[in-house]
mmCIF file of the N, C-alpha and C atoms, coordinates in Angstrom:
data_MODEL
# 
_entry.id   MODEL 
# 
loop_
_atom_site.group_PDB 
_atom_site.id 
_atom_site.type_symbol 
_atom_site.label_atom_id 
_atom_site.label_alt_id 
_atom_site.label_comp_id 
_atom_site.label_asym_id 
_atom_site.label_entity_id 
_atom_site.label_seq_id 
_atom_site.pdbx_PDB_ins_code 
_atom_site.Cartn_x 
_atom_site.Cartn_y 
_atom_site.Cartn_z 
_atom_site.occupancy 
_atom_site.B_iso_or_equiv 
_atom_site.pdbx_formal_charge 
_atom_site.auth_seq_id 
_atom_site.auth_comp_id 
_atom_site.auth_asym_id 
_atom_site.auth_atom_id 
_atom_site.pdbx_PDB_model_num 
ATOM 1   N N  . UNK A 1 1  ? 0.694   34.274  40.287  1.00 0.00 ? 1  UNK A N  1 
ATOM 2   C CA . UNK A 1 1  ? -0.168  33.776  39.913  1.00 0.00 ? 1  UNK A CA 1 
ATOM 3   C C  . UNK A 1 1  ? -0.687  34.230  38.406  1.00 0.00 ? 1  UNK A C  1 
ATOM 4   N N  . UNK A 1 2  ? -0.364  35.572  37.968  1.00 0.00 ? 2  UNK A N  1 
ATOM 5   C CA . UNK A 1 2  ? -0.969  36.368  36.966  1.00 0.00 ? 2  UNK A CA 1 
ATOM 6   C C  . UNK A 1 2  ? 0.811   36.707  35.736  1.00 0.00 ? 2  UNK A C  1 
ATOM 7   N N  . UNK A 1 3  ? 1.873   36.563  36.752  1.00 0.00 ? 3  UNK A N  1 
ATOM 8   C CA . UNK A 1 3  ? 2.765   36.473  35.491  1.00 0.00 ? 3  UNK A CA 1 
ATOM 9   C C  . UNK A 1 3  ? 3.242   34.921  35.417  1.00 0.00 ? 3  UNK A C  1 
ATOM 10  N N  . UNK A 1 4  ? 2.745   33.884  36.072  1.00 0.00 ? 4  UNK A N  1 
ATOM 11  C CA . UNK A 1 4  ? 2.550   32.677  35.467  1.00 0.00 ? 4  UNK A CA 1 
ATOM 12  C C  . UNK A 1 4  ? 1.841   32.209  33.964  1.00 0.00 ? 4  UNK A C  1 
ATOM 13  N N  . UNK A 1 5  ? 0.543   32.622  34.323  1.00 0.00 ? 5  UNK A N  1 
ATOM 14  C CA . UNK A 1 5  ? -0.514  32.544  33.309  1.00 0.00 ? 5  UNK A CA 1 
ATOM 15  C C  . UNK A 1 5  ? 0.178   34.121  32.095  1.00 0.00 ? 5  UNK A C  1 
ATOM 16  N N  . UNK A 1 6  ? 0.399   34.759  32.320  1.00 0.00 ? 6  UNK A N  1 
ATOM 17  C CA . UNK A 1 6  ? 0.887   35.469  31.447  1.00 0.00 ? 6  UNK A CA 1 
ATOM 18  C C  . UNK A 1 6  ? 2.228   34.650  30.362  1.00 0.00 ? 6  UNK A C  1 
ATOM 19  N N  . UNK A 1 7  ? 3.613   34.208  31.443  1.00 0.00 ? 7  UNK A N  1 
ATOM 20  C CA . UNK A 1 7  ? 4.642   33.186  30.936  1.00 0.00 ? 7  UNK A CA 1 
ATOM 21  C C  . UNK A 1 7  ? 4.088   31.956  30.201  1.00 0.00 ? 7  UNK A C  1 
ATOM 22  N N  . UNK A 1 8  ? 2.955   31.255  30.657  1.00 0.00 ? 8  UNK A N  1 
ATOM 23  C CA . UNK A 1 8  ? 1.946   30.319  29.890  1.00 0.00 ? 8  UNK A CA 1 
ATOM 24  C C  . UNK A 1 8  ? 1.653   30.820  28.841  1.00 0.00 ? 8  UNK A C  1 
ATOM 25  N N  . UNK A 1 9  ? 1.072   31.641  28.318  1.00 0.00 ? 9  UNK A N  1 
ATOM 26  C CA . UNK A 1 9  ? 0.323   32.419  27.055  1.00 0.00 ? 9  UNK A CA 1 
ATOM 27  C C  . UNK A 1 9  ? 1.590   32.608  26.259  1.00 0.00 ? 9  UNK A C  1 
ATOM 28  N N  . UNK A 1 10 ? 2.798   33.303  26.422  1.00 0.00 ? 10 UNK A N  1 
ATOM 29  C CA . UNK A 1 10 ? 3.693   33.935  25.953  1.00 0.00 ? 10 UNK A CA 1 
ATOM 30  C C  . UNK A 1 10 ? 4.412   32.541  25.196  1.00 0.00 ? 10 UNK A C  1 
ATOM 31  N N  . UNK A 1 11 ? 4.730   31.578  26.005  1.00 0.00 ? 11 UNK A N  1 
ATOM 32  C CA . UNK A 1 11 ? 5.054   30.245  25.465  1.00 0.00 ? 11 UNK A CA 1 
ATOM 33  C C  . UNK A 1 11 ? 4.416   29.359  24.649  1.00 0.00 ? 11 UNK A C  1 
ATOM 34  N N  . UNK A 1 12 ? 2.428   29.726  25.024  1.00 0.00 ? 12 UNK A N  1 
ATOM 35  C CA . UNK A 1 12 ? 2.209   28.805  23.972  1.00 0.00 ? 12 UNK A CA 1 
ATOM 36  C C  . UNK A 1 12 ? 2.208   29.435  22.612  1.00 0.00 ? 12 UNK A C  1 
ATOM 37  N N  . UNK A 1 13 ? 2.151   30.636  22.467  1.00 0.00 ? 13 UNK A N  1 
ATOM 38  C CA . UNK A 1 13 ? 2.252   31.431  21.427  1.00 0.00 ? 13 UNK A CA 1 
ATOM 39  C C  . UNK A 1 13 ? 3.044   31.422  20.267  1.00 0.00 ? 13 UNK A C  1 
ATOM 40  N N  . UNK A 1 14 ? 4.599   31.433  21.409  1.00 0.00 ? 14 UNK A N  1 
ATOM 41  C CA . UNK A 1 14 ? 5.691   30.672  20.640  1.00 0.00 ? 14 UNK A CA 1 
ATOM 42  C C  . UNK A 1 14 ? 5.713   29.808  19.659  1.00 0.00 ? 14 UNK A C  1 
ATOM 43  N N  . UNK A 1 15 ? 4.993   28.755  21.246  1.00 0.00 ? 15 UNK A N  1 
ATOM 44  C CA . UNK A 1 15 ? 5.559   27.413  19.919  1.00 0.00 ? 15 UNK A CA 1 
ATOM 45  C C  . UNK A 1 15 ? 4.036   27.409  18.783  1.00 0.00 ? 15 UNK A C  1 
ATOM 46  N N  . UNK A 1 16 ? 2.926   27.851  19.089  1.00 0.00 ? 16 UNK A N  1 
ATOM 47  C CA . UNK A 1 16 ? 2.020   27.800  18.143  1.00 0.00 ? 16 UNK A CA 1 
ATOM 48  C C  . UNK A 1 16 ? 2.878   28.476  16.787  1.00 0.00 ? 16 UNK A C  1 
ATOM 49  N N  . UNK A 1 17 ? 3.304   29.755  16.878  1.00 0.00 ? 17 UNK A N  1 
ATOM 50  C CA . UNK A 1 17 ? 4.217   30.095  15.419  1.00 0.00 ? 17 UNK A CA 1 
ATOM 51  C C  . UNK A 1 17 ? 5.235   29.509  15.263  1.00 0.00 ? 17 UNK A C  1 
ATOM 52  N N  . UNK A 1 18 ? 5.863   28.378  16.088  1.00 0.00 ? 18 UNK A N  1 
ATOM 53  C CA . UNK A 1 18 ? 6.765   27.906  15.344  1.00 0.00 ? 18 UNK A CA 1 
ATOM 54  C C  . UNK A 1 18 ? 6.408   26.817  14.641  1.00 0.00 ? 18 UNK A C  1 
ATOM 55  N N  . UNK A 1 19 ? 5.130   25.826  15.237  1.00 0.00 ? 19 UNK A N  1 
ATOM 56  C CA . UNK A 1 19 ? 4.334   24.522  14.505  1.00 0.00 ? 19 UNK A CA 1 
ATOM 57  C C  . UNK A 1 19 ? 3.870   25.385  13.022  1.00 0.00 ? 19 UNK A C  1 
ATOM 58  N N  . UNK A 1 20 ? 3.419   26.790  13.017  1.00 0.00 ? 20 UNK A N  1 
ATOM 59  C CA . UNK A 1 20 ? 2.822   26.827  11.692  1.00 0.00 ? 20 UNK A CA 1 
ATOM 60  C C  . UNK A 1 20 ? 3.705   27.253  10.928  1.00 0.00 ? 20 UNK A C  1 
ATOM 61  N N  . UNK A 1 21 ? 4.687   27.845  11.139  1.00 0.00 ? 21 UNK A N  1 
ATOM 62  C CA . UNK A 1 21 ? 5.776   28.192  10.118  1.00 0.00 ? 21 UNK A CA 1 
ATOM 63  C C  . UNK A 1 21 ? 6.931   26.704  9.620   1.00 0.00 ? 21 UNK A C  1 
ATOM 64  N N  . UNK A 1 22 ? 6.760   25.456  10.529  1.00 0.00 ? 22 UNK A N  1 
ATOM 65  C CA . UNK A 1 22 ? 7.219   24.129  9.972   1.00 0.00 ? 22 UNK A CA 1 
ATOM 66  C C  . UNK A 1 22 ? 5.863   23.459  9.238   1.00 0.00 ? 22 UNK A C  1 
ATOM 67  N N  . UNK A 1 23 ? 5.111   23.757  9.582   1.00 0.00 ? 23 UNK A N  1 
ATOM 68  C CA . UNK A 1 23 ? 3.292   23.440  8.820   1.00 0.00 ? 23 UNK A CA 1 
ATOM 69  C C  . UNK A 1 23 ? 3.624   24.083  7.195   1.00 0.00 ? 23 UNK A C  1 
ATOM 70  N N  . UNK A 1 24 ? 4.310   25.321  6.844   1.00 0.00 ? 24 UNK A N  1 
ATOM 71  C CA . UNK A 1 24 ? 4.163   25.758  5.912   1.00 0.00 ? 24 UNK A CA 1 
ATOM 72  C C  . UNK A 1 24 ? 5.233   25.030  4.767   1.00 0.00 ? 24 UNK A C  1 
ATOM 73  N N  . UNK A 1 25 ? 6.548   24.934  5.830   1.00 0.00 ? 25 UNK A N  1 
ATOM 74  C CA . UNK A 1 25 ? 7.692   24.392  4.851   1.00 0.00 ? 25 UNK A CA 1 
ATOM 75  C C  . UNK A 1 25 ? 7.439   22.662  4.756   1.00 0.00 ? 25 UNK A C  1 
ATOM 76  N N  . UNK A 1 26 ? 6.316   21.986  5.512   1.00 0.00 ? 26 UNK A N  1 
ATOM 77  C CA . UNK A 1 26 ? 6.345   20.788  4.928   1.00 0.00 ? 26 UNK A CA 1 
ATOM 78  C C  . UNK A 1 26 ? 5.678   20.153  3.668   1.00 0.00 ? 26 UNK A C  1 
ATOM 79  N N  . UNK A 1 27 ? 6.373   19.510  2.996   1.00 0.00 ? 27 UNK A N  1 
ATOM 80  C CA . UNK A 1 27 ? 6.182   19.180  1.796   1.00 0.00 ? 27 UNK A CA 1 
ATOM 81  C C  . UNK A 1 27 ? 5.855   17.753  1.583   1.00 0.00 ? 27 UNK A C  1 
ATOM 82  N N  . UNK A 1 28 ? 4.944   16.984  0.950   1.00 0.00 ? 28 UNK A N  1 
ATOM 83  C CA . UNK A 1 28 ? 4.350   15.234  1.227   1.00 0.00 ? 28 UNK A CA 1 
ATOM 84  C C  . UNK A 1 28 ? 4.514   15.541  -0.335  1.00 0.00 ? 28 UNK A C  1 
ATOM 85  N N  . UNK A 1 29 ? 5.056   14.245  -0.667  1.00 0.00 ? 29 UNK A N  1 
ATOM 86  C CA . UNK A 1 29 ? 5.543   13.397  -1.874  1.00 0.00 ? 29 UNK A CA 1 
ATOM 87  C C  . UNK A 1 29 ? 4.236   12.184  -2.269  1.00 0.00 ? 29 UNK A C  1 
ATOM 88  N N  . UNK A 1 30 ? 4.449   12.056  -3.407  1.00 0.00 ? 30 UNK A N  1 
ATOM 89  C CA . UNK A 1 30 ? 3.641   10.467  -2.965  1.00 0.00 ? 30 UNK A CA 1 
ATOM 90  C C  . UNK A 1 30 ? 4.865   9.278   -4.208  1.00 0.00 ? 30 UNK A C  1 
ATOM 91  N N  . UNK A 1 31 ? 3.898   8.644   -4.640  1.00 0.00 ? 31 UNK A N  1 
ATOM 92  C CA . UNK A 1 31 ? 4.830   7.233   -5.600  1.00 0.00 ? 31 UNK A CA 1 
ATOM 93  C C  . UNK A 1 31 ? 3.715   6.776   -6.251  1.00 0.00 ? 31 UNK A C  1 
ATOM 94  N N  . UNK A 1 32 ? 4.243   7.024   -7.196  1.00 0.00 ? 32 UNK A N  1 
ATOM 95  C CA . UNK A 1 32 ? 3.012   6.154   -8.254  1.00 0.00 ? 32 UNK A CA 1 
ATOM 96  C C  . UNK A 1 32 ? 3.393   4.597   -8.435  1.00 0.00 ? 32 UNK A C  1 
ATOM 97  N N  . UNK A 1 33 ? 2.880   3.655   -7.803  1.00 0.00 ? 33 UNK A N  1 
ATOM 98  C CA . UNK A 1 33 ? 3.223   2.459   -7.490  1.00 0.00 ? 33 UNK A CA 1 
ATOM 99  C C  . UNK A 1 33 ? 3.297   1.271   -8.641  1.00 0.00 ? 33 UNK A C  1 
ATOM 100 N N  . UNK A 1 34 ? 2.359   1.699   -8.947  1.00 0.00 ? 34 UNK A N  1 
ATOM 101 C CA . UNK A 1 34 ? 1.696   0.922   -10.831 1.00 0.00 ? 34 UNK A CA 1 
ATOM 102 C C  . UNK A 1 34 ? 2.807   1.681   -11.816 1.00 0.00 ? 34 UNK A C  1 
ATOM 103 N N  . UNK A 1 35 ? 3.514   3.202   -11.533 1.00 0.00 ? 35 UNK A N  1 
ATOM 104 C CA . UNK A 1 35 ? 4.364   3.341   -12.906 1.00 0.00 ? 35 UNK A CA 1 
ATOM 105 C C  . UNK A 1 35 ? 5.652   2.445   -12.137 1.00 0.00 ? 35 UNK A C  1 
ATOM 106 N N  . UNK A 1 36 ? 6.486   2.586   -10.766 1.00 0.00 ? 36 UNK A N  1 
ATOM 107 C CA . UNK A 1 36 ? 6.884   1.997   -10.450 1.00 0.00 ? 36 UNK A CA 1 
ATOM 108 C C  . UNK A 1 36 ? 7.363   0.398   -10.953 1.00 0.00 ? 36 UNK A C  1 
ATOM 109 N N  . UNK A 1 37 ? 5.775   -0.198  -10.627 1.00 0.00 ? 37 UNK A N  1 
ATOM 110 C CA . UNK A 1 37 ? 5.729   -1.370  -10.938 1.00 0.00 ? 37 UNK A CA 1 
ATOM 111 C C  . UNK A 1 37 ? 6.323   -2.041  -12.718 1.00 0.00 ? 37 UNK A C  1 
ATOM 112 N N  . UNK A 1 38 ? 5.417   -1.048  -13.372 1.00 0.00 ? 38 UNK A N  1 
ATOM 113 C CA . UNK A 1 38 ? 5.368   -0.941  -14.671 1.00 0.00 ? 38 UNK A CA 1 
ATOM 114 C C  . UNK A 1 38 ? 6.884   -0.860  -15.621 1.00 0.00 ? 38 UNK A C  1 
ATOM 115 N N  . UNK A 1 39 ? 7.667   0.198   -15.089 1.00 0.00 ? 39 UNK A N  1 
ATOM 116 C CA . UNK A 1 39 ? 8.891   0.233   -15.843 1.00 0.00 ? 39 UNK A CA 1 
ATOM 117 C C  . UNK A 1 39 ? 9.887   0.212   -14.908 1.00 0.00 ? 39 UNK A C  1 
ATOM 118 N N  . UNK A 1 40 ? 9.867   -0.559  -13.582 1.00 0.00 ? 40 UNK A N  1 
ATOM 119 C CA . UNK A 1 40 ? 11.292  -1.051  -13.146 1.00 0.00 ? 40 UNK A CA 1 
ATOM 120 C C  . UNK A 1 40 ? 11.750  -2.091  -13.471 1.00 0.00 ? 40 UNK A C  1 
ATOM 121 N N  . UNK A 1 41 ? 12.497  -2.559  -13.733 1.00 0.00 ? 41 UNK A N  1 
ATOM 122 C CA . UNK A 1 41 ? 13.024  -4.044  -14.105 1.00 0.00 ? 41 UNK A CA 1 
ATOM 123 C C  . UNK A 1 41 ? 12.624  -5.184  -12.972 1.00 0.00 ? 41 UNK A C  1 
ATOM 124 N N  . UNK A 1 42 ? 12.820  -4.413  -11.670 1.00 0.00 ? 42 UNK A N  1 
ATOM 125 C CA . UNK A 1 42 ? 12.260  -5.543  -10.474 1.00 0.00 ? 42 UNK A CA 1 
ATOM 126 C C  . UNK A 1 42 ? 10.739  -6.089  -10.462 1.00 0.00 ? 42 UNK A C  1 
ATOM 127 N N  . UNK A 1 43 ? 10.059  -4.854  -10.904 1.00 0.00 ? 43 UNK A N  1 
ATOM 128 C CA . UNK A 1 43 ? 8.499   -4.648  -11.083 1.00 0.00 ? 43 UNK A CA 1 
ATOM 129 C C  . UNK A 1 43 ? 8.278   -5.375  -11.868 1.00 0.00 ? 43 UNK A C  1 
ATOM 130 N N  . UNK A 1 44 ? 9.180   -5.576  -13.064 1.00 0.00 ? 44 UNK A N  1 
ATOM 131 C CA . UNK A 1 44 ? 8.432   -6.643  -14.099 1.00 0.00 ? 44 UNK A CA 1 
ATOM 132 C C  . UNK A 1 44 ? 8.801   -7.819  -14.043 1.00 0.00 ? 44 UNK A C  1 
ATOM 133 N N  . UNK A 1 45 ? 9.940   -8.020  -13.506 1.00 0.00 ? 45 UNK A N  1 
ATOM 134 C CA . UNK A 1 45 ? 10.477  -9.911  -12.931 1.00 0.00 ? 45 UNK A CA 1 
ATOM 135 C C  . UNK A 1 45 ? 9.070   -10.117 -11.882 1.00 0.00 ? 45 UNK A C  1 
ATOM 136 N N  . UNK A 1 46 ? 8.770   -9.073  -11.062 1.00 0.00 ? 46 UNK A N  1 
ATOM 137 C CA . UNK A 1 46 ? 7.817   -9.659  -9.772  1.00 0.00 ? 46 UNK A CA 1 
ATOM 138 C C  . UNK A 1 46 ? 6.388   -9.746  -10.447 1.00 0.00 ? 46 UNK A C  1 
ATOM 139 N N  . UNK A 1 47 ? 6.149   -9.185  -11.427 1.00 0.00 ? 47 UNK A N  1 
ATOM 140 C CA . UNK A 1 47 ? 4.964   -9.193  -12.002 1.00 0.00 ? 47 UNK A CA 1 
ATOM 141 C C  . UNK A 1 47 ? 4.740   -10.804 -13.090 1.00 0.00 ? 47 UNK A C  1 
ATOM 142 N N  . UNK A 1 48 ? 6.291   -10.822 -13.973 1.00 0.00 ? 48 UNK A N  1 
ATOM 143 C CA . UNK A 1 48 ? 6.035   -12.057 -14.430 1.00 0.00 ? 48 UNK A CA 1 
ATOM 144 C C  . UNK A 1 48 ? 6.263   -12.818 -13.674 1.00 0.00 ? 48 UNK A C  1 
ATOM 145 N N  . UNK A 1 49 ? 7.060   -13.315 -12.402 1.00 0.00 ? 49 UNK A N  1 
ATOM 146 C CA . UNK A 1 49 ? 6.313   -14.097 -11.548 1.00 0.00 ? 49 UNK A CA 1 
ATOM 147 C C  . UNK A 1 49 ? 5.199   -14.270 -10.828 1.00 0.00 ? 49 UNK A C  1 
ATOM 148 N N  . UNK A 1 50 ? 4.158   -12.998 -10.634 1.00 0.00 ? 50 UNK A N  1 
ATOM 149 C CA . UNK A 1 50 ? 2.993   -13.662 -10.292 1.00 0.00 ? 50 UNK A CA 1 
ATOM 150 C C  . UNK A 1 50 ? 2.071   -13.822 -11.334 1.00 0.00 ? 50 UNK A C  1 
ATOM 151 N N  . UNK A 1 51 ? 2.489   -13.659 -12.506 1.00 0.00 ? 51 UNK A N  1 
ATOM 152 C CA . UNK A 1 51 ? 1.278   -13.953 -13.875 1.00 0.00 ? 51 UNK A CA 1 
ATOM 153 C C  . UNK A 1 51 ? 1.796   -15.416 -14.148 1.00 0.00 ? 51 UNK A C  1 
ATOM 154 N N  . UNK A 1 52 ? 2.944   -16.182 -14.204 1.00 0.00 ? 52 UNK A N  1 
ATOM 155 C CA . UNK A 1 52 ? 3.188   -17.599 -14.268 1.00 0.00 ? 52 UNK A CA 1 
ATOM 156 C C  . UNK A 1 52 ? 2.838   -18.222 -13.257 1.00 0.00 ? 52 UNK A C  1 
ATOM 157 N N  . UNK A 1 53 ? 2.836   -17.691 -11.981 1.00 0.00 ? 53 UNK A N  1 
ATOM 158 C CA . UNK A 1 53 ? 2.119   -18.345 -10.765 1.00 0.00 ? 53 UNK A CA 1 
ATOM 159 C C  . UNK A 1 53 ? 0.626   -18.460 -10.717 1.00 0.00 ? 53 UNK A C  1 
ATOM 160 N N  . UNK A 1 54 ? 0.002   -17.074 -11.314 1.00 0.00 ? 54 UNK A N  1 
ATOM 161 C CA . UNK A 1 54 ? -1.610  -17.668 -11.914 1.00 0.00 ? 54 UNK A CA 1 
ATOM 162 C C  . UNK A 1 54 ? -1.415  -18.751 -12.915 1.00 0.00 ? 54 UNK A C  1 
ATOM 163 N N  . UNK A 1 55 ? -1.104  -18.901 -13.770 1.00 0.00 ? 55 UNK A N  1 
ATOM 164 C CA . UNK A 1 55 ? -1.286  -19.490 -14.764 1.00 0.00 ? 55 UNK A CA 1 
ATOM 165 C C  . UNK A 1 55 ? -0.652  -21.207 -14.174 1.00 0.00 ? 55 UNK A C  1 
ATOM 166 N N  . UNK A 1 56 ? 0.109   -20.881 -13.619 1.00 0.00 ? 56 UNK A N  1 
ATOM 167 C CA . UNK A 1 56 ? -0.393  -22.831 -13.001 1.00 0.00 ? 56 UNK A CA 1 
ATOM 168 C C  . UNK A 1 56 ? -0.414  -22.983 -11.761 1.00 0.00 ? 56 UNK A C  1 
ATOM 169 N N  . UNK A 1 57 ? -1.770  -21.625 -11.453 1.00 0.00 ? 57 UNK A N  1 
ATOM 170 C CA . UNK A 1 57 ? -2.575  -22.377 -10.378 1.00 0.00 ? 57 UNK A CA 1 
ATOM 171 C C  . UNK A 1 57 ? -3.927  -22.535 -11.268 1.00 0.00 ? 57 UNK A C  1 
ATOM 172 N N  . UNK A 1 58 ? -4.357  -21.852 -12.100 1.00 0.00 ? 58 UNK A N  1 
ATOM 173 C CA . UNK A 1 58 ? -5.397  -21.778 -13.387 1.00 0.00 ? 58 UNK A CA 1 
ATOM 174 C C  . UNK A 1 58 ? -5.317  -23.432 -14.112 1.00 0.00 ? 58 UNK A C  1 
ATOM 175 N N  . UNK A 1 59 ? -3.714  -23.762 -14.617 1.00 0.00 ? 59 UNK A N  1 
ATOM 176 C CA . UNK A 1 59 ? -4.023  -24.865 -15.056 1.00 0.00 ? 59 UNK A CA 1 
ATOM 177 C C  . UNK A 1 59 ? -4.485  -25.952 -13.681 1.00 0.00 ? 59 UNK A C  1 
ATOM 178 N N  . UNK A 1 60 ? -4.114  -26.153 -12.753 1.00 0.00 ? 60 UNK A N  1 
ATOM 179 C CA . UNK A 1 60 ? -4.287  -27.040 -11.230 1.00 0.00 ? 60 UNK A CA 1 
ATOM 180 C C  . UNK A 1 60 ? -6.071  -26.791 -11.286 1.00 0.00 ? 60 UNK A C  1 
ATOM 181 N N  . UNK A 1 61 ? -6.538  -25.381 -11.363 1.00 0.00 ? 61 UNK A N  1 
ATOM 182 C CA . UNK A 1 61 ? -7.346  -25.412 -11.316 1.00 0.00 ? 61 UNK A CA 1 
ATOM 183 C C  . UNK A 1 61 ? -8.699  -26.507 -12.354 1.00 0.00 ? 61 UNK A C  1 
ATOM 184 N N  . UNK A 1 62 ? -7.833  -26.266 -13.418 1.00 0.00 ? 62 UNK A N  1 
ATOM 185 C CA . UNK A 1 62 ? -8.798  -26.812 -14.185 1.00 0.00 ? 62 UNK A CA 1 
ATOM 186 C C  . UNK A 1 62 ? -8.560  -28.266 -14.421 1.00 0.00 ? 62 UNK A C  1 
ATOM 187 N N  . UNK A 1 63 ? -7.572  -29.011 -13.912 1.00 0.00 ? 63 UNK A N  1 
ATOM 188 C CA . UNK A 1 63 ? -6.972  -30.148 -13.821 1.00 0.00 ? 63 UNK A CA 1 
ATOM 189 C C  . UNK A 1 63 ? -8.091  -30.694 -12.594 1.00 0.00 ? 63 UNK A C  1 
ATOM 190 N N  . UNK A 1 64 ? -8.238  -30.183 -11.589 1.00 0.00 ? 64 UNK A N  1 
ATOM 191 C CA . UNK A 1 64 ? -9.236  -30.281 -10.743 1.00 0.00 ? 64 UNK A CA 1 
ATOM 192 C C  . UNK A 1 64 ? -10.588 -30.273 -11.456 1.00 0.00 ? 64 UNK A C  1 
ATOM 193 N N  . UNK A 1 65 ? -10.876 -29.349 -11.773 1.00 0.00 ? 65 UNK A N  1 
ATOM 194 C CA . UNK A 1 65 ? -12.642 -29.126 -12.304 1.00 0.00 ? 65 UNK A CA 1 
ATOM 195 C C  . UNK A 1 65 ? -12.331 -30.492 -13.103 1.00 0.00 ? 65 UNK A C  1 
ATOM 196 N N  . UNK A 1 66 ? -11.912 -31.239 -13.774 1.00 0.00 ? 66 UNK A N  1 
ATOM 197 C CA . UNK A 1 66 ? -11.454 -31.869 -14.685 1.00 0.00 ? 66 UNK A CA 1 
ATOM 198 C C  . UNK A 1 66 ? -12.075 -33.447 -14.102 1.00 0.00 ? 66 UNK A C  1 
ATOM 199 N N  . UNK A 1 67 ? -11.142 -33.543 -13.004 1.00 0.00 ? 67 UNK A N  1 
ATOM 200 C CA . UNK A 1 67 ? -11.267 -35.044 -12.092 1.00 0.00 ? 67 UNK A CA 1 
ATOM 201 C C  . UNK A 1 67 ? -12.360 -35.126 -11.606 1.00 0.00 ? 67 UNK A C  1 
ATOM 202 N N  . UNK A 1 68 ? -13.053 -33.291 -10.862 1.00 0.00 ? 68 UNK A N  1 
ATOM 203 C CA . UNK A 1 68 ? -13.845 -33.727 -10.077 1.00 0.00 ? 68 UNK A CA 1 
ATOM 204 C C  . UNK A 1 68 ? -15.618 -34.071 -11.422 1.00 0.00 ? 68 UNK A C  1 
ATOM 205 N N  . UNK A 1 69 ? -15.636 -33.602 -12.703 1.00 0.00 ? 69 UNK A N  1 
ATOM 206 C CA . UNK A 1 69 ? -16.502 -34.178 -13.556 1.00 0.00 ? 69 UNK A CA 1 
ATOM 207 C C  . UNK A 1 69 ? -16.304 -35.444 -13.843 1.00 0.00 ? 69 UNK A C  1 
ATOM 208 N N  . UNK A 1 70 ? -15.851 -35.922 -14.463 1.00 0.00 ? 70 UNK A N  1 
ATOM 209 C CA . UNK A 1 70 ? -14.931 -37.179 -14.037 1.00 0.00 ? 70 UNK A CA 1 
ATOM 210 C C  . UNK A 1 70 ? -15.634 -37.767 -13.044 1.00 0.00 ? 70 UNK A C  1 
ATOM 211 N N  . UNK A 1 71 ? -15.488 -38.009 -11.713 1.00 0.00 ? 71 UNK A N  1 
ATOM 212 C CA . UNK A 1 71 ? -16.086 -38.582 -11.032 1.00 0.00 ? 71 UNK A CA 1 
ATOM 213 C C  . UNK A 1 71 ? -17.412 -38.834 -10.800 1.00 0.00 ? 71 UNK A C  1 
ATOM 214 N N  . UNK A 1 72 ? -17.932 -37.328 -10.691 1.00 0.00 ? 72 UNK A N  1 
ATOM 215 C CA . UNK A 1 72 ? -19.120 -36.723 -10.472 1.00 0.00 ? 72 UNK A CA 1 
ATOM 216 C C  . UNK A 1 72 ? -20.312 -37.778 -11.921 1.00 0.00 ? 72 UNK A C  1 
ATOM 217 N N  . UNK A 1 73 ? -19.408 -37.851 -13.240 1.00 0.00 ? 73 UNK A N  1 
ATOM 218 C CA . UNK A 1 73 ? -20.682 -38.671 -14.112 1.00 0.00 ? 73 UNK A CA 1 
ATOM 219 C C  . UNK A 1 73 ? -20.101 -39.745 -13.884 1.00 0.00 ? 73 UNK A C  1 
ATOM 220 N N  . UNK A 1 74 ? -18.973 -40.604 -13.489 1.00 0.00 ? 74 UNK A N  1 
ATOM 221 C CA . UNK A 1 74 ? -18.788 -41.922 -12.467 1.00 0.00 ? 74 UNK A CA 1 
ATOM 222 C C  . UNK A 1 74 ? -19.686 -42.360 -11.587 1.00 0.00 ? 74 UNK A C  1 
ATOM 223 N N  . UNK A 1 75 ? -20.727 -40.998 -10.619 1.00 0.00 ? 75 UNK A N  1 
ATOM 224 C CA . UNK A 1 75 ? -21.675 -41.313 -9.590  1.00 0.00 ? 75 UNK A CA 1 
ATOM 225 C C  . UNK A 1 75 ? -22.802 -41.554 -10.443 1.00 0.00 ? 75 UNK A C  1 
ATOM 226 N N  . UNK A 1 76 ? -23.232 -41.200 -11.344 1.00 0.00 ? 76 UNK A N  1 
ATOM 227 C CA . UNK A 1 76 ? -24.055 -40.449 -11.744 1.00 0.00 ? 76 UNK A CA 1 
ATOM 228 C C  . UNK A 1 76 ? -24.349 -42.042 -12.547 1.00 0.00 ? 76 UNK A C  1 
# 
């Protein structure tokens, strides 16, 4: 029983040391999404599409608002 416990402790210690050495080698990177979108060709194309769609929706909203105001005046 005691020998089994010693084997488990040794195995756990070895695994712990391995995980510590791997953790020290771990490198984490990041991506600056704003920079990618602003500097890449596809990002600029996507931004242009989004802006065009936004302008179209704004135009539709203005038109609907004018129609609503006309109906409101008609009711009053």
